[in-house]
C-alpha positions in Angstrom: 0.0 0.0 0.0 1.0 3.6 -0.7 -0.1 7.1 0.2 0.4 8.9 -3.1 3.1 11.2 -1.6 6.0 11.0 -4.1 9.4 10.9 -2.4 11.7 10.9 -5.4 11.7 11.5 -9.2 13.7 8.6 -10.5 15.0 8.2 -14.0 15.0 5.2 -16.3 18.6 4.4 -17.0 18.2 1.2 -19.0 15.4 -0.7 -20.8 15.8 -4.4 -21.9 13.6 -7.3 -23.0 13.9 -10.5 -21.0 12.6 -13.9 -21.9 9.5 -13.2 -19.9 9.0 -9.4 -19.5 10.5 -6.0 -20.0 13.2 -4.9 -17.5 13.7 -1.4 -16.3 16.7 -0.1 -14.4 15.7 3.0 -12.3 18.2 5.6 -11.0 17.1 7.1 -7.6 18.4 9.4 -4.9 17.3 6.8 -2.4 19.8 4.7 -0.4 19.2 1.5 -2.4 21.2 -0.5 0.3 17.9 -0.2 2.3 15.7 -1.4 -0.6 15.1 -5.1 -0.2 14.7 -7.5 -3.1 11.0 -8.2 -3.4 10.1 -4.7 -2.1 7.1 -3.0 -3.6 7.7 0.5 -5.2 5.2 2.7 -6.9 6.3 3.8 -10.3 4.1 6.6 -11.7 1.3 4.9 -9.6 2.0 1.3 -10.7 3.2 -1.1 -8.0 6.3 -3.0 -9.2 8.6 -5.5 -7.4 12.3 -4.8 -7.0 14.3 -7.6 -8.6 17.9 -6.2 -8.3 19.7 -3.3 -6.7 23.0 -1.5 -7.1 24.4 1.8 -5.8 21.9 4.5 -6.7 19.7 2.2 -8.9 17.3 -0.7 -8.8 15.6 -2.9 -11.4 12.0 -4.1 -11.9 10.4 -6.4 -14.4 7.1 -5.5 -16.0 4.6 -7.9 -17.6 2.9 -7.5 -20.9 -0.4 -6.9 -19.2 1.0 -3.9 -17.2 2.7 -2.5 -20.3 -0.6 -2.6 -22.2 -2.6 -1.0 -19.4 -0.3 1.8 -18.2 2.1 4.4 -19.5 5.0 2.2 -18.7 5.1 0.7 -22.2 6.2 4.2 -23.4 9.2 4.4 -21.1 12.7 4.8 -22.6 16.1 5.6 -21.2 15.8 9.1 -19.6 12.1 8.9 -18.7 11.4 10.6 -15.4 9.3 8.6 -13.0 7.4 9.4 -9.8 8.6 7.0 -7.0 7.2 6.1 -3.7 8.3 3.3 -1.3 5.5 1.2 0.3 4.0 2.6 3.5 4.9 1.0 6.8 2.6 0.7 9.8 3.0 3.9 11.8 3.9 6.1 8.8 2.1 9.4 8.4 -0.8 9.0 5.9 -0.3 12.3 4.1 -2.3 11.5 1.0 -4.9 8.7 0.8 -4.8 4.9 0.7 -3.4 3.9 -2.7 -3.0 0.3 -3.9 -0.6 0.9 -6.8 -3.1 -0.8 -9.2 -3.7 1.4 -12.2 -7.4 1.4 -13.1 -7.0 3.1 -16.5 -5.3 5.7 -18.7 -6.5 9.3 -18.7 -5.6 12.0 -21.1 -4.6 15.5 -20.1 -6.9 17.9 -21.9 -5.6 21.3 -20.6 -2.9 22.7 -18.3 -3.6 26.3 -17.2 -1.7 28.5 -14.8 -4.0 29.7 -12.0 -2.4 32.1 -9.6 0.7 30.4 -8.3 -0.8 27.0 -9.0 -1.8 25.1 -12.2 -5.2 23.8 -13.2 -4.9 20.3 -14.7 -7.9 18.9 -16.6 -8.0 15.2 -17.4 -10.4 13.1 -19.3 -11.1 9.7 -17.8 -12.1 6.7 -19.9 -15.6 5.3 -19.6 -16.7 3.7 -17.3 -13.9 4.8 -15.0 -15.3 8.4 -15.0 -18.3 7.3 -12.9 -16.0 6.7 -9.9 -14.6 10.2 -9.8 -16.3 12.7 -7.5 -15.7 16.4 -6.7 -13.7 16.7 -3.4 -12.8 13.0 -3.6 -9.3 11.6 -4.0 -7.6 10.3 -7.2 -4.1 9.2 -8.0 -2.5 10.6 -11.1 0.8 9.1 -12.1 1.2 8.1 -8.5 0.4 11.5 -6.9 -2.5 11.7 -4.5 -4.7 14.6 -5.5 -8.1 16.1 -4.6 -10.6 16.4 -7.4 -11.9 19.9 -7.7 -14.5 19.6 -10.5 -16.2 16.9 -12.5 -18.0 17.5 -15.8 -19.0 14.4 -17.7 -15.7 12.5 -18.3 -13.4 15.4 -17.5 -12.2 16.3 -14.0 -10.2 19.3 -12.8 -7.3 19.3 -10.3 -5.4 22.2 -8.7 -1.7 21.5 -8.6 0.1 23.6 -6.0 3.7 24.8 -6.7 5.4 22.3 -4.5 3.7 19.3 -6.2 4.2 20.9 -9.6 8.0 21.0 -8.9 8.5 17.9 -6.8 6.7 15.4 -9.2 6.6 14.8 -12.9 3.2 16.6 -13.1 5.0 19.8 -13.9 6.0 18.4 -17.3 2.6 17.4 -18.4 0.9 19.0 -21.5 -2.4 18.5 -23.3 -2.6 15.2 -25.0 -0.3 13.3 -22.6 -1.6 10.0 -21.1 -1.5 9.5 -17.3 -2.0 6.6 -15.0 -5.2 6.9 -13.0 -6.2 5.0 -9.8 -9.6 5.8 -8.4 -10.2 6.1 -4.7 -10.5 2.6 -3.2 -13.7 3.5 -1.3 -15.3 4.6 -4.6 -14.4 1.2 -6.1 -16.0 -0.8 -3.4 -19.1 1.4 -3.1 -19.7 1.1 -6.8 -19.3 -2.7 -6.6 -21.7 -2.8 -3.7 -24.3 -0.8 -5.6 -24.0 -3.1 -8.6 -24.7 -6.2 -6.6 -27.2 -4.8 -4.1 
């Protein structure tokens, strides 16, 4: 489990195809000596397992299913990636409860400066848009955010300067795909209503 609070922007240093999957090596400012093999790390909102570590880098393997359902299939050497280590019991829950399971790909439709912040507008795919509510939580590329507005399939987010600079959100532009994870409570409530 994660909180959606990004603690480093990593960088893809190498991409290779293995017999089973695609392998990414990720450079990070973290002390990778404290990163165990088998640890879960959120990469742009996608939970992946650490399979190897070295000084200042670690490696993960990604299945074809994940590559087809997330932005990870577009990663190349040099791609910047929001990173978060798994939460531990007793950690501060600064964002919201995030599973690291991407529900779908959204598309940025507008990025507009608004005071010192930026207004980000994203279109969610159907039927995922039904689970997004104003003042609810959503994860965009691994970042826990509050939904400000919802209109049909589009939703608006206010990105404060700190988040704009401390995550990869500051590089987004109209037309870019983003990984979306809806709020876990919305997912279970929707399922309950479907079966009630």
